[in-house]
C-alpha positions as CSV (number, residue, x, y, z in Angstrom):
1,M,-18.8,-70.1,23.0
2,T,-19.1,-66.3,23.0
3,A,-16.5,-64.2,21.2
4,P,-14.7,-61.7,23.5
5,M,-15.9,-58.1,23.4
6,L,-13.6,-55.5,22.0
7,S,-12.3,-52.7,24.2
8,G,-10.1,-49.7,23.8
9,E,-10.0,-46.0,23.2
10,R,-11.6,-46.1,19.7
11,V,-14.3,-48.8,20.0
12,Y,-17.7,-47.6,19.0
13,R,-20.9,-49.5,19.7
14,I,-24.2,-49.4,17.9
15,H,-27.3,-51.1,19.4
16,W,-30.7,-51.6,17.8
17,V,-33.4,-50.4,20.2
18,L,-35.7,-53.4,20.3
19,G,-39.2,-52.8,19.0
20,T,-38.2,-49.5,17.3
21,D,-36.5,-48.2,14.2
22,R,-34.0,-46.4,16.3
23,L,-30.3,-47.1,16.9
24,R,-28.3,-46.2,20.0
25,A,-24.7,-45.0,19.4
26,V,-22.2,-45.4,22.2
27,C,-19.0,-43.4,21.9
28,H,-15.7,-44.6,23.3
29,C,-15.9,-41.8,25.9
30,G,-19.2,-43.3,27.2
31,A,-21.6,-40.8,25.7
32,E,-24.8,-42.2,24.2
33,R,-27.4,-40.9,21.8
34,E,-30.3,-42.4,19.8
35,F,-30.8,-41.9,16.1
36,E,-33.3,-42.8,13.4
37,E,-30.9,-42.2,10.6
38,P,-27.7,-44.3,10.3
39,V,-25.8,-41.5,8.5
40,Q,-26.5,-39.0,11.3
41,L,-25.4,-41.7,13.8
42,W,-22.0,-42.2,12.1
43,E,-21.5,-38.5,11.7
44,W,-22.1,-38.0,15.5
45,L,-19.9,-41.0,16.4
46,L,-17.0,-40.0,14.3
47,A,-17.1,-36.3,15.4
48,H,-17.6,-37.1,19.1
49,P,-16.1,-36.1,21.6
50,D,-14.3,-33.5,19.5
51,H,-17.5,-32.3,17.8
52,R,-15.6,-31.5,14.6
């Protein structure tokens, strides 16, 4: 049995890019970007889409 996937206005997703050391961040607005550093990933996610 698979757990239901969360949805909503403030759901962020982080995917490991198979075969690499990179992470793909997906903002609740649909924007995506890849990162090597988790701290940079979270800074981008939490600031996006406002770019604070």
